[in-house]
Structure formats: C-alpha cells, structure tokens
N, C-alpha and C positions, 0 to 999 in steps of 0.2 A: 334308661333308668334302671338297668339291671344291678348296678353297683350301689344304688342309693336306697333301694327298697321302697321308694315312693311311687305309687302307681300314678299314671296319667289321670288328670281330672277333666272330664267332659263338661265344658262350659255350656255348649248349646248344640242341639241337633237340628240342622236347618233343612227343611223339606222343600222340594221343588214345587212351585205353585201349580195348581191344576191346569192341565193343558200345555204345560211348559216342557214336557218330556223330562229328560234328566239333565243334570248340571255338568259343566265342564271342569277343567282344572282351574283352581283359584290362584290369584296372586295378591300379595299384601303390600300396601304402600301408603304414603301420606296423600290421600286423594281428595280430602275435604278441607285441608288446612288444619292448623293446630298441631301440637306435638304430644298430646296426651296419650293417644293410642293410634294404631294403624287401622285403616279400612281395608276391606277385601273387594276385589273385582272378580266376577265369575260370569261366564257365558252359559249357554244352554243349547239343547237340541233344537229348540224353536227359534234360535237366533236372538233371544232376549239377553241383554247385558245388564248386570246388576252391580251397583256399588253400595256397600252396606257395612255396618259395624258388625264384625264377626261374633261379638259377644251378645248381640241383641236377640238372636234366635229367629230373626225374620228378615227375608230378603227385601221386602217392600215392593215397590213398583220398578220396572226396568227403566234405566235411563235412556236406552236406545234399543230398538228392534231392527235387525238387519235381515236381508232375504236369504238366510242360510244358517246352518248350525255353527255356533261359536264355542266349540268344545275344547279347543286348545287353550293353554294358559296364556293370558294376556301379558304383553311386555309393558312395564310401567317406567316412564322416564319424564323428568322435568326439563322440557326443552326451552322454556322461557325464563327460567331462573327465579320463579316466584315462590319456590319451596313446595309447590303442589304438583304432583305427578299427573301426567296424561296417560292415555290408554291406547295401546296398539293391539287390535284384536283381529285375528285371521278367520276367514271363512274358508274351509278346506274341503275339496272334493272328496277326500277320503272319509270325512266326517259327515257328508251330506245325506240328508234324508228327503230332500226335495231337489228339483232341477235348478236351484240357484247357482250362479257362477261363483268361482273362487274369487275372493276379494280380500283386500286389507283395509281396515278402517282405523282411523286416528281420531280420538275424541277426548273431550274433557269429561270430568266426572258427572257433569250435568247432561251429557249426551251431545253437546254442541261441538262443531268442528274446531280444530286447533288452528289459529292463524299461522301462516298465511293461507291456509287451505279454506275454501268456501264450502266444502263437502266433507263428511266424515270418510267417505271412500276415497283413498288416495292411490290405490293400485288395483288393476285387474289384468291378469295375464292374457296373452294372445290366444292361447288355447281355450276352447269353450269349457273343457272339463280338465281340471288339473289339481295337483296337490299344492299346499302352501304350508310352509313350516311356521312354527312360532318364531317371530322376528327377534333379532338381537340388535341392540342399539349401541353404537360406539362412534368415536371419532376415528379418523384414519391415521393421525399422527399424534404422538405425545406433544404436550404444549410447548416444549422447548425445541422441537424438531420440525416445525411446520415449514414447508417450502414457501418461498416468497410468492405471493399472489394466490396461494391456496386458502380457501375459506375455512377448512377444517371444521365444518358444521357437523352436527350429529346426523348419523346415517343409520337408517333401518335396513338390516341385512336379512335376507330370507331366501329360501329355495323354493322353486316350483319343480315340476317333474324333471326338467332337464336344463334349468337355468338358475344361476346364482345372481341375485339382483341386490343392488344397494340404492336406496332412495334418500335424498336429502330431506330432512324433516324441518328445515328452517328457512328454505327459500324455494320459489317456483322457477321453472325454466322460463327465462324472459321471452323466448320466442313462442313457445306453445301455451304458456300459462298453466301448464300441468306440473305435477311434482317433478323436480329435477332428478334424472337418473344419474347416479354417480358412476355405476358400472353395471353391466348386464352381460355376464359371462355364460356362454352357451357352447359347450364342446360339440363338435360336429360328429355325426355318425353314431352316436350312442343315445338311445332313448331310455327314459326312466333313469337318468344319470344320477340325480341327486335325491329324488323322492321328497322326503319331508325332513331332511337333516337340518338342524339349526347349527349355525357356526359357533366356534369359540374364538374370541378375539383377545389378543394380548401381546405384550412385547416379550415373546419367548426368547428372542436373540437380542440382547442389549447392544450388540454391535451394529444392528440395523436401526435406521432412523424411524421407519414406519412401524406400525403395529403389524403383526402377522395374523393369519386366519387359518384355522384348522377346520376342515369340513369333511363330513362323512359322505360316502357314496350312497346310492339309492337302494335298489332292490335287485332281486334275482341274482345275476352273475356280476352285477356292478357294485360290489361291496368294498370299494376302495376307500382309502383315507387320503385326503388332499391337504396340502399346505401352501 
C-alpha cells in the first residue's frame, strides 16, 4: 500500500482459545458453501483444527482435534466437484510438542472424513518420527494429454524426511483398501534428503505431455533442487 497512502485496516484480532497453545498458518477457501465470502482454516499447537469466518473475530469450536500439532498451512481442494473445498492438514514431527506421530489428515469442514476414506487420517510414514511438508494437490497430466487407461485423479504430494510421496485423493487401493499410493520416491544412501520441502507442480516445458515437479532438497549438506 506504499503507493496508495491507504493504511491497512484490521478487521479482527483473533486470539487462540485457552489451553490451545498458539495457532498455525491459515488458508482461505470456500469451506462452508456460498460465494459471499471466504472462510479460513487454521490449526494449532494442540492439534485443534478450526474453520471460521475470518471477519467474525472468533474461532468458535474446533471441527476436529488430532494427536499432534497442526501448525502448517492446510491445503484446500475440491475433490468431489460440489464447489466446497476439503482440507488436507499435516502433523509434522518438526512442529511436535508431544510424542504423536507424523500424519496427514483429510477432512470436510465439518471434521468428517472425505469419501472414499473412512478415516480422516490417510497417511502415516514408516518412520516413527519424521517431518511432513504442507501437501500440494495436482493432477499428473493436463486434461488433453492423459495416457490411455490412466485415471488422472487428484494427487496429494508431500515430502517426509527422505521420501517424496503422492497419494490418490479420489480412490482406494483395491487390494489393501488403503489410500492408493501413486508414487513413493526414496533416494538411497542419503538421509534427511527432502526435509519439509513442498513441491511446485506445473507444465514448465510445453513440449512435454505431463506436468513437471520442482522440489527442494532437505537440510544440512543436502540443499539441492530437483526437477
């Protein structure tokens, strides 16, 4: 606003409820239906997830409480095409204040699981203590370049300490009944490879049929950039 001379206007200052610790990073989306205004989703150090009108000045009651801090910004995506976005919220070891495991939860604004999943928790890494990045949701191919037989469903992509994972958000594995893993890339011989890097997905090279992914390396000496 430096060129306009108009100062920012504070609409509401929202305090974290008693016993909730501090709040995480918020995301805005159409979470309750209607187009008049956007709602906010925010997690907390106590694992409480809130969906609220950001102009109300009140968080209200949590829609869901999970066993670990939810301080990363949630990813919001409409997977069923009803115009209302669902919530992907990560519990990350790096944000943990209790011994809960790293998990990824997928929920409606009511706190209910998103079909076809029967539980809000759709992923837990193999390692007991791990990091988990904010997920990014995308399809693998542009609509006009989908290979024959490929579903091209929406995929949640995220990193743990040394693995880059993609989970299908629209169907289960017919054999295990668990969320279908689209890819699970784990380089050998390097620990702490990806850390908590969120990917960037897009068609950077129009000559290629699929989308490409840019992903940062993790920590210490592993500060590479991958494509």
